[in-house]
N, C-alpha and C positions, 0 to 999 in steps of 0.2 A: 504494499499500499504506500502511496506517495502523498506528499503534502502539496496542496494548491493554496498558497498563501498570498497575502498582499500587504505591504507596508511594514512588516515586521517578520522576524524569524521566530521559530518556536524552539524552545529548549526543554528537554525532558528533565524533570526534577527527580533525582534518584536518591534513595536512602541506602547507605551501606556501601557505596562505591561500586555499584554494578556496572558492567561494561556497557558500552553504547555501540550503535552501528549507524551507518550512513547509507541510505539507499541510493545507488547510482548517482544521478546528478541532483539528488534532493538534499535539503539541508534542515530537516527537522530532526530532533534528537529526543530519544525516549529510552526507557529501560529495555534491556535485551528481550527480544520477542514481543515488544510492545510498539504499536504504531499510533500516530495521530494524523488525521486527514482534515484539512480545512477546505471544504468544497466551495465556499463563497464568502464574500465580505461586503459589508455596506459601510459607506463613509459619508459623514456630513461635515463639510468644511465651511468655516466662516473666516472672511479675510477683511481686515481693515488696513488699506494701503497708507492711510495718513499716520496712524499710530504704529504701523508696521507690526501688527499683532495678528497672529493666526491661531485658530483653534480647529482641531479635528476630533470628531467622535467616531469611534470604530466599534463595530459589533461583528466579530467573526463567528462563523458557525463551525463547530468541531465535531468530528466523528473519530472514534478509535478505541483502542483497548488499553492505553496507558492510564495508570491510576492518577498520576499527577503530571503536569507539564507547565511550561511557562512561556511568556512572551518577552521579546527584547525589542524595544521601540526606540529608534534614534530620533532626536529632534535637534534643531540648530541651537537652541538655548534651553535653559532649565524650565520645564513645564510646570504649570499648576494643574492638578488633576481634580476632576469633578465627576461624581456619579451622575448618570443620566437615567431617565425613565426606562425601564426594561423594554417596553414596547415602543420606544422612540421611533424606530425605523418603520414599524407597522403604521404608526400615526402619519409619518411622512408619506408613506405609500398611499394611504387613504386620501390625504390632503391633495396629492398630485394625480389623482385619477383623472384621466382625460375626459373632456366633456364631449357631448354629442348634440346634434341638432334634432329636435323633435318638433312636430307640428300638431296643432289641435285637430282632432278628428272626431267625428260622430259615429258611435257604434250603432246608434238607433237609425240614423239616416245616412248610410254610406253614399247614397246617390246624390246627396246634397253637399258633396265636397266643394271647396272653393274652386273657382274657374282656373286660378293660377296657383300652383304649389311649387315649392322648391324641393329638390331631391334630398332624401335623407342621406346623411353622410355615411360612408362605409369605408373602413380601413382597418388594418391591424398594426399593432405596435411591434416594433422589433423588441422582443422580450429578451441577456444577462452576459604582510609577508615576513612570514617569519624570516629573519636573515640567516638562519641555519646555525648560528653560533650562540653560545650562552655566555653572557657577560659574567663578571664576578658578582657574587651575592650583593643584592641591593634591595632597597625598599621598593615594593611594587608601586607603579604610578597609577594608583587607584584611589579615588576619593568618593565616599558616599556622601552626597550633598543633602539628601533627604530620605527619610523612610516613613512609611505610614500605611494607612488602610483607606481605600476608596471603595465604597460599597462593601462587597465581600472579598475584595482582592487586596492582598498584601503587595506593596511595591517598594522599590528603592530606585532613586535617581543617582546615576553613577557618572563620574568624570573619569575617563581613562586616558592615560598618556601613551599606552602601548597596547596593541592587540593581544600579545601573549599574556600580559598582566591581567587583562580583562578575562581571558579564558581561564586563567588560574583562579581568579576571584569567583567566577561562576562555579567552578568545580569545588572550591573550598566551602561555598555556600549551598552545596547540594544541588547545583544546576550542572548536570553532567553534559557539558557543551563541547563539541569538537567539530572541526570542519574548516571552512574557508576563512582564514585570518585576514586575507587581503581585503575582503568585503568590509569587515569590521574596521580595518585600518583606513579604508576609504572615508569613513565617518570620523575616525579619530584624527586624521590629517586635517579635516575641515573643522575640527574642534567641536563636533556635535556631542551631545550628551546621550546617555542611554537610560531608559526606564525599563526595569526588569519587574515583571509581575508573575505571581504564582497563580495557577488556575486549579481549583478544586473540582474534580469531576463529579463529586457527590451532588453538585448543584444540577447536574444534567440527568437526562433520562437514561436509565440503564436497560439495555436490550437483553433479549433472552440468551444471547451468546456471550454475555458479560461485557460487551463493549458499551461505550457511552456515546450519546449524541445530544447536541443542544447548543444554545447560544449563551454566552456569558453576558452579564449586565453591561450595557454600553458605557464606555468611559470617555470623557472629554479631556483632551490635552490642549492647554492654552499656553502659548509661548511667543516670544518676540522673534521676528524673522524679517530679513530684508526682502525676501521674495515669497510668493505663494508657492510653496514646494511641498511635495509629499514623498516620503522615503520609499522609493521603488526598487533601487538597486539591491537592497538587502534581501528582497524577495527572490531575486534571480537564483540564488543558491538553494532555494527551497522548492523550485519548480522544475519539473522535467521537460514540459513542453509549453504549457499555457496556464493562465489563471484569470479569472473574471472578477471585475469589481464594478459596483454601482456607486456613482458619485452623486451627491447633492452638494452644490457649492453656492454659498450665499456671499455676495460681494456687491459693491456699489454698481457693478456692471455685469453684463453677461460674460461668461468665461468659455474658454475652449482649450484644447490641448494644442501643442505646437506642431508645425510641419505636417508630416504624413499621418500623424495620429489625430489630426483635426476631424471633427464630425462634419466639416463642410462637404465631404465627398458623399455623404448620405443626405444631409439636410438640404442642400441646394437642388439636387435632382428631385427630392420629394416635393419641394415647393413648386418646381417647374411642372411636375406631373399633375399637381392640383390646380395649377393656374388655368383659368377658364372653366373650371368645374365647380367653383364655389359661388353661389349667388351673393352678390354684393362685394365680390373680390376676396382675395386671400385674407383670412383673419390674422390678427396679431401683427399687422403691418408687414406681413410677409411680402406683399406685392411691392411696397415701398423699398424694402431691402433688396429685392431683385433688381429694381430700377436703379438704385444707388450704385450697385456693383456690376451693372450690365456689361461694361467693357472688360471686366475681369473674369466673367463667367466662362468664356470659351477656354481660357488657360486653366481654370480650376477643373473643368470637366476633362480636359485633355490630360491633366496630371492624374486625375482619378482613374482614367482608362489606362494610363501607363503603369499605375500601381496595381491594376487588375481588380479595382473596386467597381464591379458592375452592378449598378443599382437596379433592383427589380421591385416595382411598387407592390406593397402589401406582403413582402417576403423578408425574412431575416437575411442580412448580408452574409455572403459566403466567403470563405478564405481564398486568398489569391495563391499563386504558385509557391510563395514563401510561407504560406500558412498564416498570413496576417489578415485580420478581420477589421474593417473600419469601425471607428467609434460611431455610436448612434446617440442622438439627442432624444430624450424621452419626455421632457417637460421643461418649459422655460417661461418665466414670468417675473415682471417687476411687481412686487407686492404693494397693493393699494391699502388704504385704510379699511376698506370693506373686507379685503382678503384676511387681514389680521383679526377683524371682528368675527369672521367665520369660526375662529378657534374657540371663542367663548359663546357661540350661538347667537351673537348680536347681529349677525348678517347671515342670510341663507347660504347653505352649502351648494345649493343648486337652484336654478329657476324651476318653477313648477308650471307644467302645461295645464291650462285651464280645462276643466271638464265641461264641455259644451252641452252635455246631456244631463247635467245636474238638475235634479228635481223632476225628471221624467223617466218613465219606464216603457217597456214594450206594450203594456196595457193601455197607455195613452194613445197608441197608434191604431188601436182596434176601432175606435170611434172616428169615422171619416171626418166629421166636422172638427173634432178636437185635434186630429192628426195634422190638419192643415195649419192650425194655430201653433201647434208644437213645432212643426217643421219651420215655420216662419221665425220663431224665437231662436231655434238652433242655427238656422242660416245666418241670422243677425249676429249671433255669438261667434260663429266661424269667420264672418267678415271682419269683426272687430279684432279677432286674433290675427288674422292675415294682415290687417293694417298695423297693429301694434308690433308684431314680430314677422315681417315679411320673409325673413330668412330662418325662421324657426326659433325655438327656445333652447338655450344652452342648458343641457341637463347632464347629470351624472348621479350615480346611485351607490350608496353604501349603507350597511346596517346601522340602525339608530344608535345601538350601543357603541359602535365605533366612532360615530360622530360626537358623542358625548365625551369621548376620551381625547379629542383633538386639543382640549385645553392644556394638555401636557406639553404641547408645542409652544404655548404662550411664553414669551420671554426669550425664546430661542430664534423665532422668525421675526424679522424686523421690517416695518413699513418703509418703503422706498428702496429696499435692497432687491437685487435681482437674484433669483434662484435658478440655477441651471442644473438640470438632472441629465446625466449622460452615463452610458454604459460602455465599457471597454474590456474586451478580452485580449489580454496581453500575451503575445508569444514570448518565449524565453529571450530571444535576441532583441526584443523591444525593451528590455529592462536593464540595459547597460548603464543607464544614468538614473538619477532620481527624477521624479515627475515634476515638471514645471508647468503650472497652470497660469494662463495669460488671459488678457482681455480679448473677447471675441471681436475680431475686426478683419477687414480686407483692405490692405493698404491704409489709406487715411480714413476709411469708412468704418465706424463702429457698427457692429451687428446689434441692432435694437429689436429684431424680430422676436416675437413671443410664440410659444407653442403650448396651448392648453386645450385645444379641441382637435378631434380626429379629422384628418384631412381626407378628402376623396381620392381615389386612385384612377378614376376615369370620368369622362364627361357624363352629366345626368341625362 
């Protein structure tokens, strides 16, 4: 079994000095004959470019048969740790459910539909060095800056001057860690710090075969940073071929990944495919964005083709010859005052399609005289709906109990900030450097387009 991880390495916590093993190109460490798998991870990042302050909240999902294991998380400066709501990412998923266009219809009088209707939108979302010698005895270059508990997790924040010293410290503290020192040295040379956390599998569900599965409580790391960066390189030694991550990034602007990792290779073709198919024009100012970068689009599409990123409406992107899959944007919006009020129920989660048949039943149609009067009322209601919402009502649906729990996002989502939700499946050779997240733009043009409703894939 191998580990698919993102943003940190996993280290097995051993008692009594048991031996460890390393699977092929993987870099997770656990007791002999014990494995840990991390099939997915979700990340929520907030960035303040003025204060140069970043925070990221991570919630990995683990599966395996190791009794104990740990996480090693590098950051550019000393972080402050905070426990987050256990279902934080579930609430984010509910909050960012895509909206659809619905139109008022009469079930009693289907023949009395409005003369002009707009097509119902249909689409699918793309869904997930050691130097070799030993110096004379010396004091290890390790300093524990902070120790504590966040939620149910014990943690220590460590400053390390040398990779071999860090490895020895981990072993001395019952983290039996072994493997690629060069990667840890990559962060040590940049003077990054390391947060080490122990995970208790007793919090997780135990399967019949004795293995464990579950998610740990999300933890937020807040720290000073010159750039909006996420530790990706450390993941490379833990991955054999690929690993997937879902990002939610909150910043004063819409964000994107750099170069060939940009979601532009799926986002622009999707907007183009929907152009002319949406009554009233592309939503979220998508049409304005296409117009602003019209001269750049041919080169972008040409580059996408050269990369082997062939966009197919309504389908998940496929890997190119190198096994690389383009990033996909799943939701993007600058939060308004009403968006924040949704969290506490002070603004509606979804528009409601009026029931034009309200007050009437099939029995009212049995009397010919009354049926005409009823039909006239329903027709008038349909006409009003068509006038009020000529392009339909923006709707989405979620269980009432889930909507009541959105208040747990209050204080974390900020009015006026842009949230960009995107998914990237990283191939191993795409993890040679840490991930730099930048403002979404094309040349001098900032990408201001939003994406909160399902786009059509063909003309109505």
